[in-house]
C-alpha positions as CSV (number, residue, x, y, z in Angstrom):
1,M,68.6,59.1,-35.5
2,T,67.8,56.5,-32.9
3,I,68.4,52.8,-33.4
4,G,64.7,52.2,-33.7
5,A,64.2,54.9,-36.3
6,T,67.2,53.5,-38.3
7,A,65.8,50.0,-38.2
8,I,62.4,51.2,-39.4
9,A,64.1,53.1,-42.3
10,V,66.0,49.9,-43.2
11,I,62.8,47.9,-43.1
12,L,61.0,50.4,-45.3
13,V,63.8,50.7,-47.9
14,T,64.4,46.9,-48.1
15,V,60.7,46.0,-48.3
16,A,60.0,48.7,-50.8
17,S,62.9,47.6,-53.0
18,F,62.0,43.9,-53.2
19,T,58.3,44.9,-53.7
20,L,59.2,47.2,-56.6
21,L,61.4,44.6,-58.2
22,G,58.7,41.9,-57.8
23,L,56.1,44.2,-59.4
24,L,58.4,45.0,-62.3
25,Q,58.9,41.3,-63.0
26,A,55.1,40.8,-62.8
27,S,54.5,43.6,-65.3
28,R,56.4,41.9,-68.0
29,H,53.4,39.9,-69.2
30,T,49.8,39.1,-68.3
31,I,49.5,36.7,-65.3
32,T,47.2,33.8,-65.9
33,L,45.9,31.4,-63.2
34,E,48.6,28.8,-64.4
35,D,51.3,31.4,-64.1
36,Y,50.1,32.5,-60.7
37,M,50.1,29.0,-59.3
38,V,52.9,27.0,-61.0
39,S,54.7,29.2,-63.6
40,R,55.0,25.9,-65.5
41,N,58.3,24.9,-67.2
42,R,59.8,28.4,-67.1
43,V,62.7,28.3,-64.6
44,G,66.3,27.3,-65.3
45,T,68.7,25.6,-63.0
46,G,70.4,28.7,-61.5
47,M,67.1,30.5,-60.7
48,A,65.5,27.2,-59.5
49,L,68.4,26.5,-57.1
50,A,68.2,30.1,-55.8
51,T,64.5,30.0,-55.2
52,I,64.5,26.6,-53.5
53,V,67.3,27.7,-51.1
54,A,65.8,31.1,-50.4
55,S,62.3,29.9,-49.8
56,A,63.6,27.1,-47.5
57,M,66.0,29.3,-45.5
58,G,63.7,31.6,-43.6
59,A,64.4,33.8,-40.6
60,W,64.2,30.6,-38.5
61,I,67.8,29.8,-39.4
62,L,68.9,32.6,-37.1
63,F,66.7,31.3,-34.2
64,S,66.4,27.5,-34.3
65,P,69.9,26.3,-35.5
66,P,71.8,28.6,-33.1
67,E,69.6,27.3,-30.2
68,V,70.3,23.7,-31.3
69,G,74.0,24.5,-31.5
70,A,74.0,26.0,-28.0
71,T,72.1,23.1,-26.5
72,S,72.9,20.0,-28.6
73,G,76.2,21.0,-30.1
74,I,77.7,19.9,-33.4
75,A,75.8,16.6,-33.3
76,G,72.5,18.4,-33.2
77,I,73.6,20.8,-35.9
78,V,74.6,18.0,-38.2
79,G,71.2,16.4,-37.6
80,Y,69.5,19.7,-38.5
81,C,71.6,19.9,-41.6
82,I,70.7,16.4,-42.7
83,G,67.0,16.9,-41.9
84,Q,66.7,20.2,-43.8
85,A,68.9,19.2,-46.8
86,T,67.4,15.7,-47.4
87,P,63.9,16.9,-48.5
88,A,65.5,18.8,-51.3
89,A,67.5,15.7,-52.4
90,M,64.4,13.6,-52.2
91,L,62.4,16.0,-54.3
92,A,65.0,15.7,-57.0
93,F,63.6,12.3,-57.6
94,L,60.0,12.5,-56.2
95,G,59.5,15.6,-58.2
96,T,60.4,14.0,-61.5
97,R,58.2,11.1,-60.7
98,M,55.3,13.5,-60.0
99,R,55.9,15.4,-63.3
100,F,55.9,12.1,-65.2
101,L,52.7,10.8,-63.7
102,M,50.9,14.2,-63.5
103,P,52.4,16.4,-66.2
104,N,49.6,19.0,-65.9
105,G,49.4,18.9,-62.1
106,H,49.7,21.8,-59.6
107,S,49.9,20.5,-56.1
108,L,50.4,17.5,-53.8
109,N,46.8,17.6,-52.6
110,E,45.6,17.5,-56.2
111,Y,47.6,14.3,-56.7
112,V,46.1,12.9,-53.5
113,L,42.6,13.7,-54.6
114,Y,42.9,11.7,-57.8
115,R,45.1,9.0,-56.4
116,F,43.4,8.2,-53.1
117,G,40.0,9.9,-53.1
118,Q,38.1,12.6,-51.1
119,T,38.8,11.4,-47.5
120,M,42.5,11.2,-47.9
121,Y,42.4,14.5,-49.8
122,V,40.7,16.3,-46.9
123,L,43.2,14.8,-44.4
124,T,46.2,15.9,-46.5
125,L,44.7,19.3,-47.2
126,G,44.3,19.8,-43.4
127,I,47.8,18.7,-42.7
128,G,49.4,20.8,-45.4
129,V,47.5,24.0,-44.6
130,F,48.1,23.6,-40.9
131,Y,51.8,23.1,-41.4
132,M,52.3,26.0,-43.8
133,F,50.2,28.4,-41.7
134,I,52.2,27.6,-38.6
135,Y,55.3,28.1,-40.6
136,L,54.0,31.4,-41.9
137,A,53.1,32.7,-38.4
138,A,56.5,31.5,-37.1
139,E,58.4,33.4,-39.8
140,L,56.5,36.6,-39.2
141,T,56.9,36.2,-35.4
142,A,60.7,35.6,-35.9
143,I,61.2,38.8,-37.9
144,A,59.1,40.8,-35.4
145,K,61.0,39.4,-32.4
146,A,64.4,39.9,-34.2
147,V,63.7,43.6,-34.8
148,E,62.3,44.1,-31.3
149,L,65.5,42.6,-29.8
150,M,67.8,44.6,-32.1
151,A,66.1,48.0,-32.1
152,G,63.0,47.9,-29.8
153,V,60.5,48.3,-32.7
154,P,57.0,47.1,-31.7
155,L,56.2,43.5,-32.9
156,W,53.0,44.5,-34.7
157,L,54.7,47.3,-36.7
158,T,57.5,45.1,-38.1
159,A,55.0,42.3,-38.9
160,L,52.7,44.7,-40.7
161,L,55.4,46.5,-42.7
162,V,57.0,43.2,-43.9
163,I,53.9,41.3,-44.9
164,T,52.4,44.3,-46.6
165,G,55.2,44.4,-49.1
166,V,55.1,40.6,-49.6
167,F,51.3,40.8,-50.1
168,I,51.7,43.4,-52.8
169,Y,54.1,41.6,-55.1
170,T,52.8,38.1,-54.3
171,V,49.2,39.0,-54.9
172,V,50.0,40.7,-58.2
173,G,52.7,38.4,-59.6
174,G,52.1,35.1,-58.0
175,L,54.7,32.4,-58.1
176,E,56.7,34.0,-60.8
177,A,57.3,37.2,-58.8
178,S,58.0,35.1,-55.7
179,I,60.7,33.1,-57.6
180,F,62.2,36.2,-59.1
181,T,62.5,38.0,-55.7
182,D,63.8,34.7,-54.1
183,A,66.7,34.8,-56.5
184,L,67.5,38.4,-55.5
185,Q,67.2,37.6,-51.9
186,F,69.5,34.6,-52.3
187,V,72.2,36.9,-53.6
188,V,71.7,39.0,-50.4
189,I,71.4,36.1,-47.9
190,V,74.6,34.1,-48.6
191,P,77.2,36.9,-48.3
192,L,75.5,38.5,-45.3
193,L,75.3,35.1,-43.5
194,L,79.0,34.6,-44.1
195,L,79.7,38.2,-43.0
196,S,77.7,37.7,-39.7
197,F,79.7,34.6,-38.8
198,G,83.0,36.2,-39.7
199,V,82.3,39.4,-37.8
200,A,81.3,37.4,-34.7
201,V,84.5,35.2,-34.8
202,V,86.7,38.3,-35.2
203,A,84.9,40.2,-32.5
204,L,85.5,37.3,-30.1
205,G,89.3,37.3,-30.8
206,G,89.4,34.4,-33.3
207,W,88.0,30.9,-33.3
208,E,90.1,29.4,-30.5
209,N,89.4,32.3,-28.1
210,A,85.7,32.3,-29.1
211,I,85.2,28.6,-28.1
212,A,87.6,28.6,-25.2
213,P,84.8,29.1,-22.6
214,V,82.7,26.4,-24.4
215,T,85.6,23.9,-24.3
216,Q,85.8,24.4,-20.5
217,A,82.1,24.6,-19.6
218,A,80.4,22.3,-22.1
219,P,83.0,20.3,-24.1
220,E,80.3,17.8,-25.2
221,L,78.9,20.5,-27.6
222,L,82.1,20.2,-29.7
223,T,81.9,16.5,-30.3
224,L,79.9,14.4,-32.7
225,T,79.6,11.7,-30.0
226,N,77.3,13.8,-27.8
227,G,74.4,11.3,-27.1
228,P,71.6,13.9,-26.5
229,G,72.8,15.8,-29.5
230,I,72.6,12.7,-31.7
231,K,69.2,11.9,-30.4
232,F,67.9,15.4,-31.0
233,G,69.5,15.5,-34.5
234,A,67.7,12.2,-35.4
235,T,64.4,13.7,-34.2
236,L,64.9,16.7,-36.5
237,V,65.8,14.5,-39.5
238,I,62.4,12.7,-39.2
239,A,60.3,15.7,-38.4
240,V,61.7,18.1,-41.0
241,I,61.7,15.5,-43.8
242,A,58.1,14.6,-43.2
243,A,56.9,18.2,-42.9
244,E,58.7,19.5,-45.9
245,M,57.0,16.9,-48.1
246,F,53.7,18.8,-47.4
247,N,55.1,22.2,-48.1
248,Q,53.3,23.2,-51.3
249,G,56.0,25.7,-52.2
250,N,58.3,22.8,-52.9
251,W,55.9,21.2,-55.3
252,Q,55.2,24.5,-57.1
253,R,58.9,24.8,-57.8
254,V,59.0,21.2,-59.1
255,Y,56.6,22.2,-61.8
256,A,58.2,25.6,-62.4
257,C,61.5,23.9,-63.5
258,K,61.9,23.8,-67.3
259,T,62.8,20.1,-67.5
260,N,63.3,17.0,-65.3
261,T,67.0,17.6,-65.6
262,V,66.6,21.1,-64.1
263,V,64.5,19.5,-61.3
264,R,67.3,17.1,-60.4
265,R,70.1,19.5,-60.7
266,S,68.5,22.4,-58.8
267,F,67.1,20.3,-56.0
268,L,70.2,18.3,-55.5
269,G,72.3,21.4,-55.8
270,S,70.1,23.2,-53.2
271,S,70.6,20.4,-50.7
272,L,74.3,20.9,-51.0
273,V,74.0,24.7,-50.5
274,I,71.7,24.3,-47.5
275,W,74.3,22.2,-45.6
276,P,77.0,24.9,-45.1
277,M,74.3,27.6,-44.5
278,L,72.8,25.7,-41.6
279,L,76.1,24.6,-40.3
280,L,77.2,28.3,-40.1
281,A,73.9,29.2,-38.4
282,G,74.3,26.4,-35.9
283,M,77.9,27.3,-35.1
284,L,76.7,30.9,-34.3
285,G,74.9,29.2,-31.3
286,I,78.1,27.6,-30.2
287,L,79.8,31.0,-30.4
288,A,76.9,32.4,-28.3
289,M,77.8,29.9,-25.6
290,H,80.9,32.1,-25.1
291,F,78.6,34.2,-23.0
292,G,76.3,31.4,-21.9
293,F,73.4,32.3,-24.3
294,N,71.5,29.1,-25.1
295,D,67.9,29.9,-26.0
296,D,66.2,30.8,-29.4
297,R,67.6,34.4,-29.1
298,A,71.2,33.1,-28.7
299,F,72.4,34.7,-32.0
300,F,70.8,38.1,-31.3
301,S,72.0,38.1,-27.7
302,L,75.5,37.4,-29.0
303,I,75.3,40.4,-31.4
304,Q,74.1,42.6,-28.6
305,A,76.8,41.4,-26.2
306,L,79.6,42.1,-28.7
307,E,78.4,45.8,-29.0
308,L,79.1,45.9,-32.7
309,P,78.8,49.1,-34.8
310,T,75.3,50.1,-35.9
311,W,76.1,49.3,-39.5
312,V,76.7,45.7,-38.6
313,G,73.4,45.5,-36.9
314,M,71.6,46.9,-39.9
315,G,73.4,44.5,-42.1
316,I,72.1,41.7,-40.0
317,L,68.6,43.2,-40.1
318,L,68.9,43.2,-43.9
319,L,69.8,39.5,-43.7
320,V,66.8,38.7,-41.6
321,L,64.4,40.7,-43.9
322,A,65.7,38.9,-47.0
323,L,65.3,35.5,-45.3
324,V,61.8,36.1,-44.1
325,M,60.4,37.8,-47.2
326,S,61.5,34.9,-49.4
327,T,59.8,32.3,-47.2
328,L,56.6,34.4,-46.6
329,S,56.0,34.8,-50.3
330,A,56.5,31.1,-50.9
331,L,54.1,30.1,-48.1
332,L,51.4,32.7,-49.0
333,N,51.3,31.6,-52.6
334,G,51.6,27.9,-51.6
335,I,48.6,28.0,-49.2
336,A,46.5,29.9,-51.8
337,S,47.5,27.3,-54.4
338,V,46.2,24.3,-52.4
339,F,42.8,25.9,-52.1
340,T,42.6,26.8,-55.8
341,L,41.6,23.2,-56.8
342,D,38.6,23.5,-54.5
343,L,37.7,26.9,-55.9
344,V,37.7,25.3,-59.4
345,R,35.6,22.4,-58.1
346,L,33.1,24.6,-56.2
347,M,32.8,27.1,-59.0
348,P,33.0,25.0,-62.2
349,T,31.4,27.6,-64.4
350,T,33.6,30.5,-63.2
351,S,36.3,31.6,-65.6
352,T,40.0,31.2,-64.7
353,A,40.2,35.0,-64.4
354,G,37.5,34.8,-61.7
355,I,39.3,32.0,-59.9
356,L,42.5,34.1,-60.1
357,R,40.8,37.0,-58.4
358,A,39.4,34.7,-55.7
359,S,42.9,33.3,-55.2
360,R,44.4,36.7,-54.8
361,I,41.8,37.7,-52.2
362,L,42.4,34.4,-50.4
363,T,46.2,35.1,-50.2
364,V,45.5,38.3,-48.3
365,I,42.9,36.7,-46.0
366,I,45.4,33.9,-45.1
367,G,48.0,36.5,-44.0
368,I,45.9,38.6,-41.7
369,P,45.7,36.0,-38.8
370,A,49.4,35.5,-39.1
371,I,50.0,39.3,-38.5
372,L,47.8,39.0,-35.3
373,I,49.8,36.0,-34.1
374,A,53.1,37.6,-34.8
375,S,52.1,40.8,-32.9
376,Q,51.7,38.7,-29.8
377,G,55.2,37.2,-29.9
378,Y,54.1,33.6,-29.1
379,N,56.4,30.7,-29.0
380,V,55.1,28.5,-31.8
381,L,57.6,25.7,-31.4
382,Y,55.0,23.3,-29.9
383,L,52.6,23.9,-32.8
384,F,55.4,23.3,-35.2
385,L,56.2,20.0,-33.6
386,L,52.5,19.1,-33.6
387,A,52.3,19.8,-37.3
388,D,55.5,17.7,-37.9
389,L,53.8,14.8,-36.0
390,V,50.7,14.7,-38.3
391,C,53.0,15.0,-41.3
392,A,55.1,12.1,-40.1
393,G,51.9,10.0,-39.9
394,A,50.8,10.6,-43.5
395,V,54.0,11.0,-45.4
396,F,54.7,7.3,-46.2
397,P,51.3,6.4,-47.7
398,V,51.2,9.7,-49.7
399,L,54.7,9.2,-51.2
400,F,54.4,5.4,-51.5
401,G,51.3,6.0,-53.7
402,L,53.5,7.5,-56.3
403,Y,55.0,4.0,-56.9
404,S,52.6,1.3,-55.7
405,R,49.5,0.5,-57.7
406,R,48.1,-1.7,-55.0
407,L,47.9,1.0,-52.3
408,T,44.2,2.1,-52.1
409,G,42.7,5.2,-50.6
410,T,41.2,3.2,-47.7
411,M,44.7,1.9,-46.9
412,A,46.2,5.3,-47.1
413,V,43.6,6.9,-44.8
414,W,43.6,4.3,-42.1
415,S,47.4,3.9,-42.1
416,A,47.8,7.7,-41.6
417,V,45.1,7.9,-38.9
418,V,46.5,4.9,-36.9
419,A,50.0,6.3,-37.3
420,I,49.1,9.8,-36.1
421,A,47.2,8.3,-33.2
422,T,50.3,6.2,-32.3
423,G,52.6,9.1,-32.4
424,A,50.2,11.1,-30.2
425,L,50.5,8.5,-27.4
426,F,54.2,9.4,-27.0
427,F,53.9,13.1,-27.9
428,P,54.5,15.5,-24.9
429,K,52.3,18.1,-23.5
430,P,52.9,21.8,-24.3
431,D,55.3,22.0,-21.3
432,F,57.1,18.9,-22.9
433,S,56.2,16.6,-20.1
434,P,54.6,13.2,-20.7
435,W,50.8,13.1,-20.5
436,N,50.5,9.4,-19.8
437,G,52.5,6.7,-18.1
438,L,53.6,4.7,-21.2
439,P,57.3,3.9,-21.6
440,F,59.0,6.6,-23.8
441,A,56.0,8.9,-23.2
442,G,57.1,12.5,-23.9
443,D,60.0,11.3,-26.0
444,L,60.0,13.3,-29.3
445,L,62.2,10.9,-31.2
446,V,59.8,8.0,-30.4
447,S,56.7,10.2,-31.2
448,F,58.1,11.0,-34.7
449,A,59.6,7.6,-35.5
450,A,56.5,5.6,-34.4
451,P,54.2,7.1,-37.0
452,I,56.7,6.4,-39.8
453,V,57.1,2.7,-38.7
454,V,53.4,2.2,-38.1
455,S,52.1,3.7,-41.3
456,T,54.7,1.7,-43.3
457,L,53.8,-1.6,-41.6
458,V,50.0,-1.0,-42.0
459,C,50.3,-0.3,-45.7
460,L,52.7,-3.1,-46.5
461,V,50.9,-5.7,-44.4
462,W,47.4,-4.7,-45.7
463,I,48.6,-4.9,-49.3
464,Q,50.1,-8.3,-48.7
465,L,46.9,-9.6,-47.0
466,K,44.7,-8.4,-49.9
467,A,47.0,-10.0,-52.4
468,Q,46.8,-13.4,-50.6
469,G,43.1,-13.1,-50.5
470,G,42.9,-12.6,-54.2
471,K,41.5,-9.1,-53.9
472,T,44.3,-7.1,-55.4
473,E,43.3,-3.7,-56.8
474,A,45.6,-1.9,-59.2
475,F,45.3,1.8,-59.6
476,D,45.6,3.2,-63.1
477,F,48.3,5.8,-63.0
478,G,47.0,7.0,-66.4
479,I,44.2,8.8,-64.6
480,L,46.7,11.4,-63.3
481,S,47.8,12.4,-66.8
482,R,44.4,12.0,-68.5
483,D,42.1,13.7,-66.0
484,I,44.3,16.4,-64.5
485,R,44.4,19.5,-66.8
486,A,46.0,22.9,-66.8
487,Y,43.8,25.5,-65.3
488,G,43.4,27.2,-68.7
489,E,41.9,24.0,-70.0
490,R,39.3,23.7,-67.2
491,E,36.7,26.2,-68.2
492,G,33.4,24.6,-67.3
493,L,35.0,21.3,-66.2
494,K,32.9,19.5,-63.6
495,L,34.5,16.7,-61.6
496,T,32.4,13.7,-60.7
497,E,32.7,11.0,-58.1
498,D,34.1,8.7,-60.8
499,T,37.1,10.9,-61.0
500,Y,38.1,10.0,-57.4
501,N,37.8,6.2,-57.7
């Protein structure tokens, strides 16, 4: 059997196994719209930690962190670790706040609608969907490229096989099936990642021998004082934290946790687990520099250069499949979830069963363009960074609104728009060159930091000016608990403009 045929067989068996297990979990009881979207208060600490980690750790960890390790070294890897682990730690507290204010809620954009009004809702909806769709396309592209590199399988075939299985169990079982399969995939991911790192080190003759060429050719990669690495790490911290706040999969899992204690334990625990996983993935990039590999394919180029046995390659393929399937299911269900509120509003007399059917159809429709993008093998890094930019501009007002009664919808909208525009002034062109002559133009760190600073200043100064002018407005947080209902309680519910003010 050729390597390509073996890879296809591994893909089919792996995808079919996770799909079957997801369907078995979904068959245990009737799936309601609430179950499909939030699986409210059903998940314990262990399962929650597993699904948070698995849904966050997609196939990207075998592409981006190794590239960062090979180009920015340990300093960049540490920045990546901080950036990816911090959102989970923040959600341990932001999540409990959201559950307190909006106990029957479902999504971040639902909170924004009731807290800030229609305009900010549309802006947030656009930001969240854009980010999650780019993430979805990037994950599918990553698995397709990985299999093409390892076994020469066409991009479109891998993308189609993988997402078909994810479609089946996600469309049928919703969030509950996604969480269940995430836990199984977590059990696969952790040992295989450790095994991949260990095999690479042993094949290179031990750690000292593995990094000897790096020590001679690029010693700066092995120090935390590497200036460019520190700068890139700081950029990643801001970009990833801002973007992950708009990942609906995170907020769904906040509501899926049984209690607030489970929310805190599972999200804080997951932030601790993410650290060593990303550290290992990044160190694989430093190992790849043994041969001079320093692009996004560094890890896979390393594996090919080592000429390892076929079974090792298939084990790595299983790792990539587990990584990508967990993230794809979370993203597909998350994107469908953010649109469900609009389905309820646009079809107020439709039963929840009808809304559920529409949501399932929407899940499939969302995934089809992602297959087409993945089959082209595009580099989506620039789109990812663009999504991170708009997230950075809106993240402060959205989260500050959980605590400040005086922040209005108008303030939130304008602070976000001005902040995004400010960041765009410094954001590079697709070839990462500056598009204007401003100081720091093309500097990613400045383009991400500026929106955070600007949106924060606009909000705080505006609130202070209104207070001095005697025009203080106080939002009634009780609206979030009184007016937002579980989907099963929304039959015939019609939302009016008064709801948004």
